[in-house]
VOTORSE-123470 format. One line per field, with one value per residue (C-alpha): residue number from 1; residue in three letters; x, y, z. Coordinates in nm, 3 decimals. Layout:
! VOTORSE-123470
resi <- [NUM | ...]
resn <- [ala | ...]
east <- [X | ...]
north <- [Y | ...]
up <- [Z | ...]
//
This chain:
! VOTORSE-123470
resi <- [1 | 2 | 3 | 4 | 5 | 6 | 7 | 8 | 9 | 10 | 11 | 12 | 13 | 14 | 15 | 16 | 17 | 18 | 19 | 20 | 21 | 22 | 23 | 24 | 25 | 26 | 27 | 28 | 29 | 30 | 31 | 32 | 33 | 34 | 35 | 36 | 37 | 38 | 39 | 40 | 41 | 42 | 43 | 44 | 45 | 46 | 47 | 48 | 49 | 50 | 51 | 52 | 53 | 54 | 55 | 56 | 57 | 58 | 59 | 60 | 61 | 62 | 63 | 64 | 65 | 66 | 67 | 68 | 69 | 70 | 71 | 72 | 73 | 74 | 75 | 76 | 77 | 78 | 79 | 80 | 81 | 82 | 83 | 84 | 85 | 86 | 87 | 88 | 89 | 90 | 91 | 92 | 93 | 94 | 95 | 96 | 97 | 98 | 99 | 100 | 101 | 102 | 103 | 104 | 105 | 106 | 107 | 108 | 109 | 110 | 111 | 112 | 113 | 114 | 115 | 116 | 117 | 118 | 119 | 120 | 121 | 122 | 123 | 124 | 125 | 126 | 127 | 128 | 129 | 130 | 131 | 132 | 133 | 134 | 135 | 136 | 137 | 138 | 139 | 140 | 141 | 142 | 143 | 144 | 145 | 146 | 147 | 148 | 149 | 150 | 151 | 152 | 153 | 154 | 155 | 156 | 157 | 158 | 159 | 160 | 161 | 162 | 163 | 164 | 165 | 166 | 167 | 168 | 169 | 170 | 171 | 172 | 173 | 174 | 175 | 176 | 177 | 178 | 179 | 180 | 181 | 182 | 183 | 184 | 185 | 186 | 187 | 188 | 189 | 190 | 191 | 192 | 193 | 194 | 195 | 196 | 197 | 198 | 199 | 200 | 201 | 202 | 203 | 204 | 205 | 206 | 207 | 208 | 209 | 210 | 211 | 212 | 213 | 214 | 215 | 216 | 217 | 218 | 219 | 220 | 221 | 222 | 223 | 224 | 225 | 226 | 227 | 228 | 229 | 230 | 231 | 232 | 233 | 234 | 235 | 236 | 237 | 238 | 239 | 240 | 241 | 242 | 243 | 244 | 245 | 246 | 247 | 248 | 249 | 250 | 251 | 252 | 253 | 254 | 255 | 256 | 257 | 258 | 259 | 260 | 261 | 262 | 263 | 264 | 265 | 266 | 267 | 268 | 269 | 270 | 271 | 272 | 273 | 274 | 275 | 276 | 277 | 278 | 279 | 280 | 281 | 282 | 283 | 284 | 285 | 286 | 287 | 288 | 289 | 290 | 291 | 292 | 293]
resn <- [met | leu | arg | thr | arg | tyr | met | leu | arg | val | pro | ala | gly | val | tyr | pro | pro | thr | gly | trp | arg | ala | leu | pro | lys | thr | met | pro | gly | ser | ser | glu | thr | pro | ser | arg | ala | glu | arg | gly | leu | ala | gln | val | ala | arg | ala | gly | arg | thr | val | leu | gln | his | ser | gly | glu | ile | ala | ile | leu | leu | arg | asp | ile | val | ala | ala | leu | val | gly | leu | arg | val | ser | leu | arg | ser | ile | leu | arg | gln | met | tyr | val | met | gly | val | gln | ser | leu | pro | ile | val | ile | leu | thr | ala | val | leu | ala | gly | ile | val | thr | ser | gln | gln | gly | gly | tyr | gln | phe | thr | gly | ala | ile | pro | leu | tyr | val | leu | gly | ser | ile | val | thr | glu | ser | val | val | leu | glu | met | gly | pro | val | leu | thr | ala | ile | val | leu | val | gly | arg | val | gly | ala | arg | ile | thr | ala | glu | leu | gly | thr | met | lys | val | ser | glu | gln | ile | asp | ala | phe | tyr | ser | val | gly | arg | asp | pro | val | ser | ile | leu | ala | ala | pro | arg | val | val | ala | gly | ile | val | val | val | pro | ile | leu | val | ala | val | ala | asn | leu | val | gly | ile | leu | ala | gly | met | val | ser | ala | gln | leu | thr | val | gly | leu | gly | pro | asn | ser | phe | leu | tyr | gly | ala | arg | leu | tyr | trp | gln | ser | trp | asp | leu | phe | tyr | ser | leu | thr | lys | ala | leu | val | phe | gly | phe | thr | ile | pro | val | val | ala | ile | his | met | gly | leu | arg | thr | glu | gly | gly | ala | glu | gly | val | gly | lys | thr | thr | thr | gln | ala | val | met | phe | met | thr | leu | ala | val | leu | ile | met | asp | ala | leu | phe | pro | pro | leu | leu | leu | asp]
east <- [1.051 | 1.348 | 1.341 | 1.660 | 1.757 | 1.896 | 1.672 | 1.690 | 1.497 | 1.390 | 1.122 | 0.775 | 0.741 | 1.118 | 1.267 | 1.644 | 1.815 | 1.870 | 2.186 | 2.193 | 2.252 | 2.111 | 2.320 | 2.258 | 2.021 | 2.250 | 2.617 | 2.693 | 2.711 | 2.515 | 2.157 | 1.881 | 1.784 | 2.051 | 2.183 | 2.129 | 2.461 | 2.393 | 2.062 | 2.223 | 2.485 | 2.226 | 2.036 | 2.346 | 2.422 | 2.078 | 2.095 | 2.431 | 2.304 | 2.001 | 2.219 | 2.455 | 2.159 | 2.005 | 2.345 | 2.407 | 2.056 | 2.101 | 2.441 | 2.292 | 2.008 | 2.257 | 2.456 | 2.146 | 2.041 | 2.383 | 2.388 | 2.034 | 2.150 | 2.470 | 2.297 | 2.036 | 1.753 | 1.572 | 1.282 | 1.306 | 0.929 | 0.928 | 1.191 | 0.980 | 0.664 | 0.845 | 0.988 | 0.631 | 0.500 | 0.801 | 0.852 | 0.541 | 0.295 | 0.515 | 0.581 | 0.274 | 0.361 | 0.731 | 0.641 | 0.406 | 0.675 | 0.932 | 0.706 | 0.644 | 1.013 | 1.112 | 0.839 | 0.926 | 1.302 | 1.245 | 1.013 | 1.242 | 1.545 | 1.369 | 1.264 | 1.625 | 1.769 | 1.631 | 1.946 | 2.269 | 2.282 | 2.187 | 1.858 | 2.009 | 2.189 | 1.846 | 1.879 | 2.196 | 2.041 | 1.732 | 1.928 | 2.189 | 1.939 | 1.711 | 1.979 | 2.208 | 1.958 | 1.579 | 1.535 | 1.722 | 1.614 | 1.246 | 1.209 | 1.359 | 1.135 | 0.830 | 0.941 | 0.994 | 0.619 | 0.503 | 0.725 | 0.911 | 0.608 | 0.423 | 0.714 | 0.734 | 0.351 | 0.336 | 0.627 | 0.524 | 0.177 | 0.323 | 0.552 | 0.284 | 0.048 | 0.324 | 0.340 | 0.724 | 0.740 | 0.531 | 0.800 | 1.055 | 0.831 | 0.800 | 1.168 | 1.146 | 1.378 | 1.174 | 1.480 | 1.508 | 1.126 | 1.047 | 1.365 | 1.603 | 1.352 | 1.258 | 1.623 | 1.713 | 1.407 | 1.491 | 1.841 | 1.722 | 1.411 | 1.510 | 1.789 | 1.532 | 1.282 | 1.539 | 1.636 | 1.271 | 1.233 | 1.546 | 1.416 | 1.065 | 1.188 | 1.414 | 1.131 | 0.895 | 1.145 | 1.201 | 0.825 | 0.794 | 1.090 | 0.929 | 0.592 | 0.719 | 1.038 | 1.014 | 1.321 | 1.300 | 1.385 | 1.701 | 1.839 | 1.736 | 1.919 | 2.225 | 2.250 | 2.199 | 2.484 | 2.712 | 2.788 | 2.686 | 2.930 | 2.891 | 2.994 | 2.667 | 2.458 | 2.678 | 2.652 | 2.268 | 2.241 | 2.488 | 2.264 | 1.966 | 2.145 | 2.236 | 1.883 | 1.732 | 1.942 | 1.889 | 1.513 | 1.412 | 1.680 | 1.567 | 1.200 | 1.255 | 1.471 | 1.196 | 0.926 | 1.094 | 1.141 | 0.778 | 0.593 | 0.286 | 0.002 | -0.171 | -0.049 | 0.308 | 0.270 | 0.155 | 0.440 | 0.705 | 0.591 | 0.606 | 0.957 | 1.061 | 0.941 | 1.140 | 1.459 | 1.439 | 1.386 | 1.678 | 1.893 | 1.814 | 1.895 | 2.213 | 2.347 | 2.252 | 2.459 | 2.758 | 2.755 | 2.894 | 3.214 | 3.273 | 3.197 | 3.178 | 3.504]
north <- [6.200 | 6.010 | 5.629 | 5.469 | 5.124 | 5.264 | 5.199 | 5.270 | 5.050 | 5.260 | 5.210 | 5.344 | 5.715 | 5.779 | 5.964 | 5.981 | 6.309 | 6.515 | 6.413 | 6.053 | 5.791 | 5.451 | 5.133 | 4.962 | 4.668 | 4.477 | 4.520 | 4.770 | 4.601 | 4.289 | 4.193 | 4.040 | 3.787 | 3.536 | 3.594 | 3.366 | 3.201 | 3.137 | 2.979 | 2.763 | 2.649 | 2.567 | 2.355 | 2.172 | 2.102 | 1.974 | 1.749 | 1.615 | 1.544 | 1.360 | 1.150 | 1.060 | 0.973 | 0.743 | 0.582 | 0.511 | 0.358 | 0.141 | 0.027 | -0.072 | -0.257 | -0.449 | -0.539 | -0.674 | -0.866 | -1.028 | -1.122 | -1.284 | -1.481 | -1.593 | -1.682 | -1.894 | -1.694 | -1.665 | -1.895 | -2.083 | -2.082 | -1.699 | -1.684 | -1.911 | -1.710 | -1.383 | -1.552 | -1.640 | -1.289 | -1.122 | -1.369 | -1.570 | -1.285 | -1.049 | -1.270 | -1.158 | -0.787 | -0.858 | -1.072 | -0.803 | -0.537 | -0.759 | -0.825 | -0.451 | -0.366 | -0.625 | -0.514 | -0.148 | -0.209 | -0.417 | -0.172 | 0.121 | -0.066 | -0.182 | 0.176 | 0.290 | 0.009 | 0.118 | 0.143 | -0.030 | -0.183 | -0.559 | -0.636 | -0.933 | -0.667 | -0.597 | -0.931 | -0.811 | -0.472 | -0.623 | -0.895 | -0.661 | -0.388 | -0.621 | -0.821 | -0.531 | -0.263 | -0.309 | -0.644 | -0.559 | -0.195 | -0.226 | -0.534 | -0.341 | -0.039 | -0.268 | -0.430 | -0.093 | -0.025 | -0.380 | -0.505 | -0.210 | 0.006 | -0.291 | -0.359 | -0.002 | 0.026 | -0.301 | -0.227 | 0.140 | 0.039 | -0.203 | 0.069 | 0.333 | 0.076 | -0.030 | -0.382 | -0.356 | -0.249 | -0.559 | -0.784 | -0.629 | -0.648 | -1.028 | -1.078 | -1.131 | -0.967 | -0.790 | -0.780 | -1.159 | -1.195 | -0.909 | -0.775 | -1.065 | -1.291 | -1.012 | -0.932 | -1.297 | -1.342 | -1.034 | -1.150 | -1.492 | -1.393 | -1.087 | -1.252 | -1.520 | -1.259 | -1.075 | -1.399 | -1.461 | -1.101 | -1.124 | -1.446 | -1.316 | -0.977 | -1.140 | -1.370 | -1.076 | -0.879 | -1.166 | -1.207 | -0.823 | -0.813 | -1.083 | -0.908 | -0.557 | -0.579 | -0.944 | -1.060 | -1.437 | -1.619 | -1.768 | -1.433 | -1.274 | -1.546 | -1.521 | -1.148 | -1.217 | -1.473 | -1.252 | -1.002 | -1.203 | -1.239 | -1.463 | -1.159 | -0.989 | -1.239 | -1.217 | -0.838 | -0.860 | -1.100 | -0.898 | -0.598 | -0.807 | -0.918 | -0.570 | -0.439 | -0.737 | -0.646 | -0.267 | -0.254 | -0.450 | -0.285 | 0.063 | -0.041 | -0.201 | 0.097 | 0.347 | 0.129 | 0.094 | 0.472 | 0.556 | 0.779 | 0.999 | 0.761 | 0.695 | 1.026 | 0.923 | 0.586 | 0.742 | 1.003 | 0.749 | 0.511 | 0.790 | 0.873 | 0.512 | 0.477 | 0.786 | 0.669 | 0.319 | 0.448 | 0.692 | 0.415 | 0.185 | 0.453 | 0.574 | 0.217 | 0.143 | 0.447 | 0.315 | -0.031 | 0.040 | 0.208 | -0.057 | -0.377 | -0.301 | -0.101]
up <- [-3.952 | -4.057 | -3.973 | -3.870 | -3.754 | -3.426 | -3.132 | -2.759 | -2.524 | -2.218 | -1.956 | -2.031 | -1.968 | -1.965 | -2.260 | -2.347 | -2.313 | -2.622 | -2.807 | -2.694 | -2.972 | -2.927 | -3.000 | -3.334 | -3.345 | -3.570 | -3.652 | -3.924 | -4.266 | -4.153 | -4.230 | -4.029 | -4.297 | -4.425 | -4.770 | -5.065 | -5.018 | -4.653 | -4.739 | -5.003 | -4.759 | -4.500 | -4.751 | -4.859 | -4.491 | -4.425 | -4.732 | -4.624 | -4.274 | -4.417 | -4.652 | -4.363 | -4.140 | -4.403 | -4.475 | -4.107 | -4.061 | -4.365 | -4.240 | -3.905 | -4.084 | -4.300 | -3.998 | -3.824 | -4.137 | -4.165 | -3.800 | -3.834 | -4.138 | -3.974 | -3.661 | -3.858 | -3.712 | -4.042 | -4.124 | -4.454 | -4.465 | -4.457 | -4.735 | -4.955 | -4.893 | -4.985 | -5.297 | -5.402 | -5.333 | -5.516 | -5.793 | -5.894 | -5.836 | -6.025 | -6.321 | -6.536 | -6.523 | -6.588 | -6.896 | -7.031 | -6.987 | -7.156 | -7.451 | -7.505 | -7.464 | -7.730 | -7.968 | -7.942 | -7.972 | -8.283 | -8.451 | -8.381 | -8.511 | -8.821 | -8.886 | -8.873 | -9.081 | -9.414 | -9.626 | -9.679 | -9.331 | -9.351 | -9.177 | -8.976 | -8.766 | -8.612 | -8.432 | -8.260 | -8.175 | -8.016 | -7.830 | -7.695 | -7.596 | -7.419 | -7.236 | -7.139 | -7.062 | -7.110 | -6.938 | -6.606 | -6.578 | -6.669 | -6.448 | -6.162 | -6.222 | -6.227 | -5.899 | -5.734 | -5.777 | -5.741 | -5.449 | -5.303 | -5.236 | -5.081 | -4.843 | -4.728 | -4.683 | -4.488 | -4.258 | -4.222 | -4.113 | -3.859 | -3.733 | -3.671 | -3.519 | -3.274 | -3.401 | -3.441 | -3.070 | -2.983 | -3.139 | -2.912 | -2.606 | -2.647 | -2.716 | -3.093 | -3.344 | -3.618 | -3.849 | -3.862 | -3.905 | -4.140 | -4.300 | -4.373 | -4.558 | -4.795 | -4.871 | -4.939 | -5.155 | -5.358 | -5.414 | -5.533 | -5.732 | -5.922 | -6.134 | -6.233 | -6.332 | -6.540 | -6.715 | -6.808 | -6.920 | -7.135 | -7.308 | -7.359 | -7.483 | -7.748 | -7.869 | -7.886 | -8.085 | -8.326 | -8.388 | -8.440 | -8.683 | -8.895 | -8.902 | -8.957 | -9.180 | -9.297 | -9.110 | -9.063 | -8.744 | -8.895 | -9.004 | -8.668 | -8.471 | -8.704 | -8.626 | -8.257 | -8.249 | -8.461 | -8.182 | -7.880 | -7.592 | -7.282 | -7.070 | -7.165 | -6.981 | -6.675 | -6.696 | -6.713 | -6.414 | -6.206 | -6.258 | -6.147 | -5.841 | -5.733 | -5.805 | -5.616 | -5.308 | -5.329 | -5.372 | -5.058 | -4.848 | -4.926 | -4.891 | -4.550 | -4.433 | -4.525 | -4.378 | -4.042 | -4.003 | -4.070 | -3.829 | -3.824 | -3.872 | -4.208 | -4.363 | -4.263 | -4.429 | -4.759 | -4.741 | -4.662 | -4.938 | -5.188 | -5.077 | -5.087 | -5.443 | -5.541 | -5.361 | -5.507 | -5.864 | -5.833 | -5.682 | -5.977 | -6.238 | -6.065 | -6.037 | -6.394 | -6.504 | -6.301 | -6.450 | -6.799 | -6.692 | -6.421 | -6.608 | -6.986 | -7.022]
//
């Protein structure tokens, strides 16, 4: 018996007369399942809606933070406590990362400069690489895992345990208590950490250059001064300032929208780390055409 897509719905026990033709279940030429193009457009639409939703929520969060700062509703003690957590407690891992970055850059550069290129150029390569790129970016990546994940997990736990709602119930503003101090602390602390990382990375690269290729400190510093520009330091600290603002804002935003209990906290923290890392890398790619050209 030939199967067709034409069906006729009739009551039980009633049969259609011979010669009747049932109406098609779908329009001719159409398909019950969406095509690949339709599925692609649906995914793009969902992604666009998600981006717009996150953008709107972050804009509202920034508005509330600015209002809390202008209204002087942010405790100086809370800011200092967050500066200690973000800055002092993160200093050892930042220094270790800077030392390794300086050593690796110096070793790779010394390996390449085995020819007619003067060895003192290695001082410039290490200095420019650490100040312009390695110091700010690696420090930001370390802080994403060390600070950003912690902020998201803390606020996410407070959100799912209804502690955030408790602030509203007693007439307190959680943004001025939890969000604003962390953003201010990030803006102040991250440039200091990047400056320390730059200095430590250059010193580590200088020691490594002396031990690996025999380049003395005087020659290393001569090469570093040869191509040094004051704008490079401004560029590095501007990166640090932007990263110090972005990391806590994204972490706070993701923490305050957590739901689903302990599983939701873990999922949101993972997403926050991914978003913060992508934000740091994307902004790092935008800095050269904006400030170096």
